[in-house]
C-alpha positions in Angstrom: 85.6 -32.3 59.5 86.0 -36.1 60.3 89.3 -37.9 60.5 89.1 -39.4 57.0 88.6 -36.0 55.5 91.7 -34.6 57.3 93.8 -37.6 56.1 92.6 -37.0 52.5 93.5 -33.3 52.6 96.9 -34.0 54.0 97.6 -36.6 51.3 96.6 -34.1 48.6 98.9 -31.4 50.1 101.8 -33.9 50.2 101.1 -34.9 46.6 101.0 -31.3 45.4 104.3 -30.5 47.2 105.9 -33.6 45.6 104.8 -32.6 42.1 105.9 -29.0 42.5 109.2 -30.1 44.0 109.8 -32.3 41.0 108.9 -29.6 38.5 111.2 -27.1 40.3 114.0 -29.6 40.1 113.4 -30.1 36.4 113.3 -26.3 36.0 116.7 -26.0 37.7 118.2 -28.7 35.5 116.9 -27.0 32.4 118.3 -23.6 33.6 121.7 -25.2 34.2 121.5 -26.8 30.7 120.8 -23.4 29.1 123.6 -21.8 31.1 126.0 -24.5 29.9 125.0 -24.1 26.3 125.4 -20.4 26.4 128.9 -20.7 28.1 129.9 -23.3 25.5 128.8 -21.0 22.6 130.6 -18.0 24.1 133.7 -20.0 24.5 133.5 -21.1 20.8 133.0 -17.5 19.6 136.0 -16.3 21.7 138.2 -19.1 20.3 137.2 -18.3 16.7 137.8 -14.6 17.2 141.3 -15.1 18.8 142.4 -17.6 16.1 144.5 -15.8 13.4 143.3 -16.0 9.9 146.2 -17.7 8.0 144.2 -19.0 5.1 145.5 -17.8 1.7 143.4 -15.4 -0.3 143.8 -16.4 -3.9 140.4 -15.0 -5.0 141.0 -11.5 -3.7 142.7 -8.8 -5.7 145.8 -7.0 -4.5 143.7 -3.9 -4.2 141.4 -5.6 -1.7 144.3 -7.0 0.3 145.9 -3.5 0.6 142.5 -2.1 1.6 142.1 -4.6 4.4 145.4 -3.6 5.9 144.5 0.1 5.5 141.1 -0.4 7.2 142.8 -2.0 10.2 144.7 1.3 10.7 142.1 3.9 10.0 138.8 2.3 11.3 139.8 2.4 15.0 140.8 6.1 14.6 137.5 7.0 13.0 135.5 4.9 15.5 137.0 6.7 18.5 136.4 10.2 17.1 133.0 9.4 15.7 131.7 8.0 19.0 133.0 11.0 20.9 130.3 13.1 19.2 127.5 12.4 21.6 125.6 15.7 21.9 123.4 15.0 18.9 123.3 13.0 15.7 123.8 16.0 13.5 127.4 16.2 14.7 128.0 12.6 13.7 126.2 13.0 10.3 128.5 16.0 9.6 131.6 14.0 10.7 130.6 11.2 8.4 129.9 13.4 5.4 133.1 15.4 5.7 135.3 12.2 6.1 133.8 10.6 3.0 134.1 13.8 1.0 137.8 14.3 2.2 138.7 10.7 1.1 137.2 11.3 -2.3 139.1 14.6 -2.6 142.4 13.1 -1.4 142.3 10.2 -3.9 141.1 12.3 -6.9 144.5 13.9 -7.5 146.2 10.5 -7.1 143.8 9.1 -9.8 144.6 12.0 -12.1 148.3 11.5 -11.7 148.0 7.8 -12.6 146.0 8.7 -15.7 148.6 11.2 -16.7 151.4 8.7 -16.4 149.6 6.3 -18.7 149.6 8.8 -21.6 152.3 8.3 -24.2 153.9 10.3 -27.1 154.7 13.4 -25.0 158.0 15.0 -25.9 159.9 16.1 -22.8 161.8 18.7 -24.7 158.5 20.4 -25.7 157.5 20.4 -22.0 160.8 22.2 -21.1 160.2 24.8 -23.8 156.7 25.4 -22.6 157.9 26.0 -19.1 160.6 28.4 -20.3 158.0 30.4 -22.2 155.7 30.5 -19.1 158.3 31.8 -16.8 159.7 34.4 -19.2 157.6 37.3 -17.8 158.5 40.9 -17.4 158.2 41.8 -13.7 158.9 45.5 -14.3 161.2 47.8 -12.4 162.1 46.2 -9.1 162.7 49.6 -7.6 159.0 50.5 -7.8 158.0 48.3 -4.9 160.8 49.8 -2.7 159.1 53.2 -2.7 156.1 52.0 -0.5 156.6 52.8 3.2 154.6 50.6 5.6 153.8 52.6 8.7 151.8 49.9 10.5 153.0 48.8 13.9 154.1 45.2 14.4 150.9 44.4 16.2 148.8 45.8 13.3 150.8 43.8 10.8 150.3 40.6 12.8 146.6 41.2 13.1 146.3 41.9 9.4 148.2 38.7 8.6 145.9 36.7 10.9 142.8 38.1 9.2 144.2 37.3 5.8 145.1 33.7 6.8 142.2 31.4 5.9 140.9 28.8 8.4 142.0 25.4 6.8 138.8 23.9 8.3 136.8 26.1 6.0 138.6 24.8 3.0 138.2 21.2 4.3 134.5 21.6 4.6 133.9 23.4 1.4 130.8 22.2 -0.5 129.7 20.0 2.4 126.9 21.2 4.7 126.7 20.1 8.3 127.4 20.8 11.9 130.7 22.6 12.5 131.7 20.6 15.5 131.4 17.5 13.4 133.3 19.2 10.6 136.1 20.2 13.0 136.4 16.8 14.5 136.5 15.2 11.0 139.3 17.6 10.0 141.4 16.5 13.0 140.5 12.9 12.4 141.3 13.0 8.7 144.8 14.5 9.3 145.6 11.3 11.2 144.7 8.9 8.4 145.2 10.9 5.2 148.8 9.8 4.6 147.9 6.2 5.1 145.1 6.3 2.6 147.2 8.0 -0.1 150.2 5.8 0.5 148.1 2.7 0.3 146.4 3.8 -3.0 149.7 4.7 -4.6 151.1 1.2 -4.0 148.7 0.1 -6.7 149.4 0.6 -10.4 146.9 -1.9 -11.9 143.7 0.0 -12.9 141.5 -2.8 -11.7 143.1 -2.9 -8.3 142.8 0.9 -8.1 139.1 0.8 -8.9 138.4 -1.9 -6.5 140.4 -0.2 -3.7 138.6 3.1 -4.3 135.0 1.7 -4.6 135.4 -0.7 -1.6 137.1 2.0 0.6 134.1 4.4 0.2 131.6 1.6 0.7 133.3 0.3 3.8 133.6 3.7 5.3 129.9 4.2 5.0 129.2 0.7 6.4 131.4 1.2 9.4 129.8 4.5 10.1 126.4 2.7 10.0 127.8 0.1 12.5 129.1 2.8 14.8 125.7 4.6 14.8 123.9 1.3 15.6 126.3 0.7 18.5 125.7 4.2 19.9 121.9 3.8 19.6 121.9 0.7 21.8 119.6 -1.1 19.4 122.0 -3.9 18.5 120.5 -7.3 19.2 122.4 -9.8 21.2 123.7 -12.7 19.1 122.0 -16.1 19.7 121.8 -19.5 18.2 119.2 -22.3 17.6 120.4 -24.5 20.5 120.0 -21.6 23.0 116.5 -20.6 21.6 115.2 -24.2 21.8 116.5 -24.6 25.4 115.0 -21.3 26.5 111.7 -22.3 25.0 111.7 -25.7 26.8 112.5 -23.9 30.0 109.6 -21.6 29.5 107.2 -24.5 28.9 108.5 -26.2 32.1 107.9 -23.1 34.2 104.4 -22.6 32.8 103.5 -26.2 33.4 104.4 -25.9 37.1 101.8 -23.2 37.6 99.0 -25.6 37.0 99.6 -27.0 40.5 99.4 -23.8 42.4 96.1 -24.8 44.0 94.7 -23.5 47.3 93.3 -26.2 49.6 
């Protein structure tokens, strides 16, 4: 190899290093730009989330406003208990079904009471007379029951009483199939939120407010359970925006372009 050839090869190597160095510098700048954009976007999202919503809500019904306050109380309770059921999905499906069924069951009597109060033309004196007729029952000779002698021991009496005492969780889960662990957890969870649900519903007297409250409560419970399940499955996609996607694409193009100069001399 003559001297001219060596000089040419050295010049080519220096040129390649200069080009690759420039591309690498551009790539670093692009990476920093992407990082800055992401940090700016995250900061904006945090600021929006921490800013209280003080805007008036003239287009919402009172029923929806009351429901919003209720959901703030009960959703965190349901989320904690739902996400504690991690053995299998059947437990969570059972929890969900029993909670929704229990809410429907709890509000049905309240709806019936509201319907009853709307009826007019009922004579209170007639109601009193009906009650007196119902309770005027011959109970027989009170001395007859005193003749029975119970020879059971105290332990046997207690055991018999425990057998006769029904498990409240069975009544809670009546007509709803599903895993018993999910049912039992739903029973405990519902006891924490039942009073809040009924109290919130009974604040409303307007039929339209009541209907919206009921319909949106059931719908939101199901939507929140869907949300909890997605979070547990780990399939939730990371939020992004157009600026980040464009910057990432440009960075990828810059990286791929530098590979063109990876020549062997």
